[in-house]
C-alpha positions as CSV (number, residue, x, y, z in Angstrom):
1,X,60.1,-22.4,-57.6
2,X,58.7,-21.8,-54.1
3,X,62.1,-22.5,-52.6
4,X,63.8,-20.1,-55.0
5,X,61.2,-17.3,-54.2
6,X,61.7,-17.9,-50.5
7,X,65.5,-17.6,-50.9
8,X,65.2,-14.4,-52.9
9,X,62.9,-13.0,-50.2
10,X,65.4,-14.0,-47.5
11,X,68.2,-12.2,-49.3
12,X,66.1,-9.1,-49.8
13,X,65.3,-9.1,-46.1
14,X,69.0,-9.3,-45.1
15,X,69.8,-6.4,-47.4
16,X,67.0,-4.3,-45.9
17,X,68.4,-5.1,-42.5
18,X,71.8,-3.8,-43.5
19,X,73.6,-7.1,-43.9
20,X,76.3,-7.3,-46.6
21,X,76.5,-10.2,-49.0
22,X,80.3,-9.6,-49.1
23,X,82.6,-11.3,-46.7
24,X,83.7,-9.1,-43.8
25,X,86.8,-7.1,-44.5
26,X,89.9,-9.0,-43.4
27,X,91.8,-7.8,-40.3
28,X,94.9,-5.7,-41.3
29,X,98.2,-7.5,-41.6
30,X,100.6,-4.5,-42.0
31,X,99.9,-1.6,-39.6
32,X,101.6,1.7,-39.0
33,X,100.8,3.5,-35.7
34,X,101.4,7.2,-35.3
35,X,101.3,7.7,-31.6
36,X,102.4,5.9,-28.4
37,X,98.8,5.4,-27.3
38,X,97.8,3.8,-30.6
39,X,100.9,1.5,-30.6
40,X,100.3,0.1,-27.1
41,X,96.6,-0.3,-27.7
42,X,97.1,-2.2,-31.0
43,X,99.6,-4.4,-29.1
44,X,97.1,-5.0,-26.3
45,X,94.5,-6.1,-28.8
46,X,96.9,-8.8,-30.1
47,X,98.2,-7.1,-33.3
48,X,101.7,-6.4,-32.1
49,X,103.3,-8.7,-34.7
50,X,101.4,-6.8,-37.5
51,X,103.0,-3.4,-36.6
52,X,105.6,-2.7,-39.3
53,X,106.6,0.8,-38.3
54,X,105.8,3.5,-35.7
55,X,106.3,7.2,-34.9
56,X,109.0,8.6,-32.7
57,X,106.7,8.8,-29.6
58,X,106.1,5.0,-29.6
59,X,108.4,3.3,-27.0
60,X,106.1,0.7,-25.3
61,X,106.2,-2.3,-25.2
62,X,110.0,-2.7,-25.2
63,X,110.1,-4.5,-28.6
64,X,108.7,-1.4,-30.2
65,X,112.2,0.2,-30.0
66,X,113.4,-2.2,-32.6
67,X,110.8,-1.2,-35.2
68,X,111.5,1.3,-38.0
69,X,110.4,4.9,-37.3
70,X,108.4,6.6,-40.0
71,X,108.9,10.1,-38.7
72,X,111.4,12.6,-37.4
73,X,110.4,15.4,-35.1
74,X,106.8,14.0,-35.3
75,X,106.3,14.8,-39.0
76,X,105.5,12.2,-41.6
77,X,105.4,12.0,-45.4
78,X,103.2,10.0,-47.7
79,X,106.3,8.5,-49.4
80,X,107.7,7.4,-46.0
81,X,104.4,5.8,-45.0
82,X,103.8,4.1,-48.4
83,X,107.3,2.6,-48.4
84,X,106.3,0.2,-45.7
85,X,103.4,-1.1,-47.7
86,X,100.9,-0.9,-44.9
87,X,97.2,-1.9,-45.3
88,X,96.3,0.3,-42.3
89,X,97.7,3.5,-40.9
90,X,96.3,4.6,-37.5
91,X,96.8,8.3,-36.7
92,X,95.6,10.7,-34.0
93,X,92.8,12.9,-35.2
94,X,94.2,15.9,-37.0
95,X,97.8,14.7,-37.2
96,X,97.8,13.8,-40.9
97,X,97.2,16.5,-43.5
98,X,94.5,16.2,-46.2
99,X,97.1,16.0,-48.8
100,X,98.8,13.0,-47.2
101,X,95.5,11.4,-46.6
102,X,94.6,11.7,-50.3
103,X,97.9,10.2,-51.3
104,X,97.4,7.2,-49.0
105,X,93.9,6.7,-50.3
106,X,95.2,6.8,-53.9
107,X,97.7,4.2,-53.0
108,X,94.9,1.9,-51.6
109,X,96.0,2.4,-48.0
110,X,93.3,2.7,-45.3
111,X,93.9,5.6,-43.0
112,X,91.9,5.8,-39.8
113,X,92.0,8.9,-37.6
114,X,91.3,8.2,-34.0
115,X,90.0,10.9,-31.7
116,X,91.4,11.0,-28.2
117,X,89.9,12.7,-25.1
118,X,91.9,12.9,-21.9
119,X,89.5,11.3,-19.5
120,X,88.4,7.9,-18.2
121,X,85.5,7.8,-20.7
122,X,87.8,9.1,-23.4
123,X,90.2,6.2,-22.8
124,X,87.5,3.6,-23.0
125,X,86.2,5.1,-26.2
126,X,89.7,5.3,-27.6
127,X,90.2,1.5,-27.1
128,X,86.9,0.7,-28.7
129,X,87.7,2.9,-31.7
130,X,91.1,1.3,-32.3
131,X,89.5,-2.2,-32.0
132,X,86.9,-1.2,-34.6
133,X,89.7,-0.1,-37.0
134,X,91.3,-3.5,-36.5
135,X,88.0,-5.3,-37.2
136,X,88.0,-6.9,-33.7
137,X,85.1,-5.1,-31.9
138,X,84.5,-8.0,-29.5
139,X,88.1,-7.9,-28.3
140,X,87.8,-4.2,-28.0
141,X,84.7,-4.5,-25.7
142,X,86.5,-7.0,-23.6
143,X,89.7,-4.9,-23.3
144,X,87.7,-1.8,-22.6
145,X,85.8,-3.6,-19.8
146,X,89.0,-4.9,-18.3
147,X,90.6,-1.4,-18.5
148,X,87.6,0.2,-16.9
149,X,87.7,-2.2,-14.0
150,X,91.4,-1.5,-13.3
151,X,90.9,2.2,-13.5
152,X,88.0,2.1,-11.1
153,X,90.2,0.2,-8.7
154,X,93.0,2.8,-9.1
155,X,90.5,5.7,-8.5
156,X,89.2,4.0,-5.4
157,X,92.7,3.9,-4.0
158,X,93.2,7.6,-4.8
159,X,90.1,8.5,-2.8
160,X,91.9,7.0,0.3
161,X,94.6,9.6,0.0
162,X,94.5,12.4,2.5
163,X,96.6,14.9,0.5
164,X,95.7,16.9,-2.6
165,X,99.0,18.6,-3.4
166,X,99.5,21.4,-5.9
167,X,101.5,20.0,-8.8
168,X,103.5,22.0,-11.3
169,X,104.4,20.1,-14.4
170,X,107.5,21.4,-16.3
171,X,108.2,20.1,-19.8
172,X,111.9,20.5,-20.5
173,X,114.4,19.8,-23.3
174,X,117.3,21.4,-21.5
175,X,117.2,24.9,-20.1
176,X,116.5,26.3,-23.6
177,X,113.1,24.7,-23.8
178,X,111.0,24.8,-20.6
179,X,107.2,24.9,-20.6
180,X,104.5,24.5,-17.9
181,X,101.2,22.7,-18.4
182,X,98.1,24.7,-17.9
183,X,94.4,23.6,-17.9
184,X,92.8,21.5,-20.5
185,X,95.9,19.4,-21.1
186,X,96.6,15.7,-20.8
187,X,98.9,16.5,-17.8
188,X,96.2,18.6,-16.1
189,X,93.8,15.6,-16.5
190,X,96.2,13.0,-15.1
191,X,97.1,15.2,-12.1
192,X,93.4,15.5,-11.3
193,X,92.8,11.8,-11.6
194,X,95.8,11.0,-9.4
195,X,94.4,13.2,-6.6
196,X,96.5,16.3,-7.1
197,X,95.7,19.9,-8.2
198,X,97.4,21.6,-11.1
199,X,99.3,24.5,-9.7
200,X,99.2,26.3,-13.1
201,X,95.8,28.0,-13.3
202,X,94.3,30.8,-15.5
203,X,95.5,29.5,-18.9
204,X,95.0,26.6,-21.2
205,X,97.6,24.4,-22.9
206,X,101.3,25.2,-22.3
207,X,103.2,28.4,-21.8
208,X,106.9,29.3,-21.2
209,X,108.3,28.6,-17.8
210,X,109.3,31.6,-15.8
211,X,110.8,32.0,-12.3
212,X,108.0,34.5,-11.4
213,X,105.2,32.1,-12.3
214,X,107.0,29.3,-10.4
215,X,107.1,31.3,-7.2
216,X,103.6,32.6,-7.7
217,X,102.1,29.1,-8.1
218,X,104.1,27.8,-5.2
219,X,103.7,24.1,-6.0
220,X,104.0,21.3,-3.4
221,X,105.4,19.0,-6.1
222,X,107.3,19.7,-9.3
223,X,106.5,16.9,-11.9
224,X,108.6,16.2,-14.9
225,X,109.1,13.5,-17.5
226,X,112.1,11.4,-16.9
227,X,113.9,12.6,-20.0
228,X,113.1,16.2,-19.1
229,X,114.6,15.9,-15.7
230,X,117.7,14.3,-17.1
231,X,118.1,17.1,-19.7
232,X,118.3,19.6,-16.8
233,X,120.9,17.6,-14.9
234,X,118.7,15.7,-12.4
235,X,116.7,16.6,-9.3
236,X,119.6,18.4,-7.6
237,X,120.0,20.7,-10.5
238,X,116.3,21.5,-10.5
239,X,116.4,22.3,-6.8
240,X,119.2,24.9,-7.5
241,X,117.2,26.6,-10.3
242,X,116.2,30.2,-9.4
243,X,113.0,30.4,-7.3
244,X,112.7,26.7,-6.6
245,X,114.0,26.9,-3.1
246,X,111.2,29.5,-2.3
247,X,108.5,26.9,-3.1
248,X,107.1,24.2,-0.9
249,X,108.4,21.7,-3.5
250,X,111.9,23.1,-3.2
251,X,111.8,23.2,0.6
252,X,110.7,19.6,0.8
253,X,112.8,18.5,-2.2
254,X,109.7,17.1,-3.8
255,X,110.8,16.6,-7.4
256,X,109.0,13.8,-9.2
257,X,109.9,12.2,-12.5
258,X,107.8,9.7,-14.4
259,X,107.7,8.0,-17.8
260,X,106.1,10.5,-20.1
261,X,104.3,8.0,-22.4
262,X,102.8,6.3,-19.4
263,X,101.4,9.6,-18.0
264,X,99.8,11.0,-21.1
265,X,98.7,8.0,-23.3
266,X,95.3,7.7,-21.7
267,X,94.7,4.1,-22.9
268,X,95.2,0.6,-21.6
269,X,97.7,1.6,-19.0
270,X,95.7,4.5,-17.5
271,X,95.3,2.7,-14.2
272,X,99.1,2.4,-13.9
273,X,99.5,6.1,-14.6
274,X,97.0,7.0,-11.9
275,X,98.4,4.7,-9.3
276,X,102.0,5.6,-10.0
277,X,101.5,9.4,-9.9
278,X,99.3,9.2,-6.8
279,X,102.0,7.3,-4.9
280,X,104.6,9.9,-6.0
281,X,102.5,12.7,-4.9
282,X,102.1,11.5,-1.3
């Protein structure tokens, strides 16, 4: 009887301390990721083989290209997601509507929204949040620590740079779609971390590109995603655009192209983005 009473007291104490008598939830086996940053982070945490589908922005690692896409033009449907029979859907915060979230919940699918902030601390928090969703917090802590060390090393190298060039980022999908990145954007953040200064000041987010604003900002470097530069016909074509020749970037033929997903993902490859952009800015 004394043994039984002691056992009951022990169980009660565990419950009071917040321990569950149920087994810990199993790690997900069928995962859908709805951003490039989420996809590469899930892969880095050892769950690449569990990814059954991705969104259109997911292109890294290379094998991701062979996976089914759940979206076109970055929009998803509940039916499309459910058709892959996932047990976990990872989505950027605010990207999935309440209606779709309800439908997934009704289908017994776990949807986890992950917040992302474009900073070093934000990247570390992002990795830990993804790890928590995958039930591998210890792995997340280890990966976050490793990422922080690599980013610290990259930032130390940036401090050795003697130049702090003005950088104008142009997002392009042909001449019909051209935008420049202002303040409080992921591009603004990575330019700063890489030792540059955003040439576009006085506004947040993105706004349409104009020749007048280009000349007024007078960038030392024009930065573009690789696909954006290709859509305009390459560096030579950009140099011939109206007003470019009047800027320092045009005079010095400083047109830089980089992998878009690497630059803006702010996750496990942040150190590579910082180092790569810094070298291109010098």
